[in-house]
C-alpha positions in Angstrom: -8.2 23.3 -41.0 -11.9 21.9 -41.4 -10.6 18.5 -40.4 -9.5 19.5 -36.5 -13.1 20.7 -35.9 -14.1 17.2 -36.1 -11.8 16.8 -32.9 -12.8 16.6 -29.0 -12.5 19.8 -27.5 -10.9 20.1 -24.1 -11.7 22.3 -21.5 -9.6 22.6 -18.1 -12.1 24.5 -15.8 -10.8 27.6 -13.7 -9.1 26.3 -10.2 -8.3 22.4 -12.0 -4.4 21.6 -10.7 -2.8 18.9 -12.5 0.6 18.2 -12.6 3.2 15.4 -12.3 4.8 14.1 -9.7 8.9 12.5 -9.6 7.6 9.2 -10.7 5.4 10.2 -13.5 2.3 9.6 -12.0 -0.2 12.4 -12.7 -2.3 14.4 -10.3 -5.6 16.3 -11.1 -7.5 18.3 -8.8 -10.3 20.0 -10.4 -13.2 21.8 -8.3 -16.5 20.0 -10.5 -17.1 17.1 -11.9 -14.2 15.4 -12.8 -14.6 12.0 -15.9 -11.4 10.4 -16.8 -11.5 8.4 -20.1 -7.8 7.7 -20.7 -6.1 5.0 -18.6 -3.2 5.7 -16.9 -1.5 5.8 -13.5 -2.4 8.6 -11.2 -1.3 9.8 -8.0 -4.2 12.3 -7.2 -7.5 12.1 -9.0 -9.6 14.8 -7.2 -13.6 16.2 -7.3 -13.6 19.0 -5.1 -17.5 19.6 -5.1 -18.4 17.3 -7.8 -18.1 13.4 -8.5 -15.8 11.4 -10.5 -16.2 8.7 -12.9 -14.4 6.3 -15.0 -15.9 5.2 -17.8 -16.1 1.9 -19.6 -13.0 0.0 -20.8 -10.9 2.5 -18.9 -8.2 1.4 -16.6 -6.9 3.4 -13.8 -4.1 2.9 -11.2 -4.4 5.8 -8.3 -2.6 6.2 -5.0 -5.9 8.5 -4.0 -9.6 9.3 -5.4 -11.2 11.2 -3.6 -14.8 13.2 -4.6 -17.3 15.6 -2.5 -20.3 13.6 -4.1 -20.1 10.3 -5.9 -17.1 8.0 -6.9 -18.6 6.0 -10.2 -16.7 2.8 -11.7 -17.5 1.7 -14.8 -14.3 0.7 -15.5 -10.9 -0.8 -14.2 -10.1 1.1 -10.7 -7.1 0.1 -8.9 -6.0 2.4 -5.7 -4.8 2.1 -2.4 -7.8 4.8 -0.6 -10.9 6.0 -2.2 -13.1 8.7 -0.5 -16.2 9.5 -1.4 -19.8 10.1 -0.8 -20.8 7.0 -2.1 -18.8 4.5 -4.4 -21.1 2.4 -7.0 -19.5 0.0 -9.3 -21.2 -0.6 -12.6 -22.2 -3.5 -14.9 -18.6 -5.1 -15.5 -17.0 -2.5 -13.4 -13.9 -3.7 -11.6 -11.9 -2.4 -8.3 -9.4 -3.3 -6.2 -9.7 -0.4 -3.4 -7.6 -1.1 -0.2 -9.0 1.6 2.0 -12.7 2.6 1.2 -14.3 6.0 2.8 -17.8 6.4 2.3 -20.8 6.8 3.7 -22.8 3.7 0.9 -21.2 1.1 -1.4 -23.5 0.5 -4.6 -22.3 -2.6 -6.4 -24.3 -4.1 -9.9 -24.3 -7.4 -9.9 -22.0 -8.4 -11.9 -19.4 -6.0 -10.7 -16.1 -7.0 -8.4 -14.8 -5.6 -5.9 -11.4 -6.5 -4.0 -9.7 -4.7 -1.2 -12.4 -2.5 1.0 -10.4 -1.8 3.9 -12.4 0.9 6.3 -8.6 1.8 7.8 -5.0 1.8 7.5 -5.4 0.1 11.4 -7.8 -2.5 10.2 -5.7 -3.4 7.3 -2.1 -3.6 9.2 -4.2 -5.9 11.4 -5.8 -8.3 8.9 -2.0 -8.7 7.0 -0.7 -9.1 10.5 -3.2 -11.9 11.5 -2.2 -13.5 8.2 1.8 -13.1 7.5 2.7 -16.5 7.6 0.2 -17.0 4.8 1.2 -13.9 2.7 5.2 -15.7 3.3 4.3 -18.9 1.7 3.1 -17.5 -1.3 4.9 -18.1 -4.6 8.1 -15.5 -5.2 6.4 -14.7 -8.2 3.7 -13.2 -7.1 5.8 -10.2 -5.5 8.8 -10.3 -8.1 8.6 -12.3 -10.8 10.0 -16.0 -11.7 13.3 -15.1 -10.8 15.5 -17.2 -8.9 17.7 -14.6 -7.3 14.5 -13.4 -5.9 15.4 -15.0 -2.4 15.8 -13.8 0.6 19.7 -13.7 1.4 21.8 -16.3 3.4 21.7 -15.7 6.9 18.0 -14.3 6.9 16.2 -16.9 6.0 17.6 -19.4 8.1 14.4 -19.6 10.4 11.8 -21.3 9.0 8.0 -19.5 8.9 6.9 -21.3 11.9 9.9 -20.5 13.6 9.7 -17.3 12.7 5.9 -16.7 13.6 7.1 -18.4 17.1 9.6 -15.8 18.7 7.9 -13.0 20.7 10.0 -9.8 19.7 8.9 -8.2 22.7 9.8 -10.0 25.2 12.8 -8.7 26.6 15.4 -10.9 27.4 15.4 -10.6 31.4 11.6 -10.4 31.2 10.8 -6.9 32.6 9.0 -3.9 31.2 6.1 -6.8 30.2 3.3 -5.1 28.2 -0.2 -6.3 28.6 -1.5 -9.0 26.5 -3.3 -6.7 24.4 -0.3 -4.8 24.0 1.7 -8.1 23.4 -0.8 -8.6 20.3 -0.8 -5.5 18.8 2.7 -5.7 18.6 2.8 -9.3 17.5 0.8 -8.0 14.4 2.1 -5.0 13.4 5.8 -6.7 13.5 4.7 -9.7 11.3 3.4 -7.0 9.0 6.7 -5.3 9.1 8.5 -8.5 8.4 6.0 -9.9 5.8 7.1 -5.9 3.9 10.7 -6.6 4.5 10.9 -10.3 2.8 9.0 -8.3 0.3 11.0 -6.0 -0.8 13.9 -8.3 0.0 12.6 -10.7 -3.1 12.1 -7.4 -5.3 14.4 -7.6 -8.2 15.5 -4.1 -8.1 17.1 -4.7 -4.3 20.5 -5.6 -5.1 23.9 -5.1 -3.4 24.1 -2.9 -0.7 20.5 -2.6 -0.2 19.6 -6.0 0.4 22.4 -5.8 2.8 20.7 -3.2 4.5 17.0 -4.8 4.1 18.5 -8.0 5.2 19.9 -6.1 8.0 16.4 -4.7 9.0 15.1 -7.7 9.2 17.1 -9.4 11.1 16.7 -6.6 13.9 12.5 -7.1 13.2 13.0 -10.6 14.2 15.1 -10.2 17.3 14.3 -9.4 20.7 16.3 -6.2 21.2 13.6 -3.7 20.4 16.1 -0.8 21.9 19.0 -1.8 18.7 15.7 -1.9 16.7 15.0 1.7 17.8 18.2 3.0 17.4 19.5 1.7 13.9 16.0 1.6 11.7 15.8 4.4 10.6 19.1 4.7 9.6 18.8 1.3 7.9 16.0 2.8 5.7 17.5 5.9 5.0 20.1 3.5 3.3 17.6 2.4 0.1 17.8 5.3 -2.6 14.6 4.9 -3.6 12.5 4.1 -0.8 8.8 2.0 -2.0 5.8 3.4 -0.5 5.5 0.3 1.5 8.9 0.2 3.0 7.9 4.1 3.9 4.7 3.0 5.8 7.1 0.2 7.5 8.8 2.6 8.4 6.0 4.9 10.3 4.5 1.9 11.9 8.1 0.9 13.5 8.2 4.5 14.5 4.6 4.8 15.7 5.3 1.1 17.8 8.1 1.8 19.5 7.0 5.3 20.9 4.0 2.9 22.4 6.4 0.2 23.1 
C-alpha cells in the first residue's frame, strides 16, 4: 500500500469522453486543458474550452486535434487536421500537419513543420498539380520494397507522360466542353484521384479481387467516359472490404466532381 502512494494519480474531469473506434484509435474529448504524456495513435484529441499540449519525447498520431485556445507541441505530432486559435511548436518539436486552421502559428527556430495547408481544396489542387512527381516516387515510399507492389498488367500500360496528356473531360464528340477554368479544376482533381488509386493498388494489402476492382476504377478514371465512371465508381469502391480513409476521400471528391461535370 505504501508503494501505491508513490504512483501518479489520473483524474478524468466531468464531461470527458474517452472511446476507441473500430481501428483501435483512441478518442479523447475533454472540456478543459489536455496534456498528452503518452505516445500513441488517436482518432480525435479535443479540448472544448482550453488548450492541448503534447509533452517532449511524446509521439502522437491523430486524425484530428482541436483546441479552443492553443495547441502546444513539444514532442512530435502527425495529424490530418489541427484546429486551434494558436498552434505553437516549441524548441525541438516536429509536426506533420496536413490541414491547419488557426489564427496564428508560432515556431521556435529549432522546430520543424511539414504540411500546413489551409484547406482540403488547397491540398487537393496542390497534389493534383504534382501528380506526376508523386507517381514517379519510388514504390517503397508508399508500399514497402516488395516486388509485388506494382500496378497489375493492363493498368500500367499507359506511361506517366501519356496518362498526363490524356484529357478525361473531353467528350468523344466534343459536346458540352467545360470552360477552361472548370477543365483545369477537373484535371487537377482527376490527377489526384489517379494518384490515390495508384497508391492503393500498390499497397501490400490490396490483393486478388480488390486489386482488380481498383485497377478497373483506375481504368475508368483514365478514360474519357465520365458517364460510365459515374455509373460504376460507387459500386467498385463498395467492393473493397475495408477502404482506407484516402480511398473514401477519393470517392467523395469523385462524387463532387461528377455532380458538377
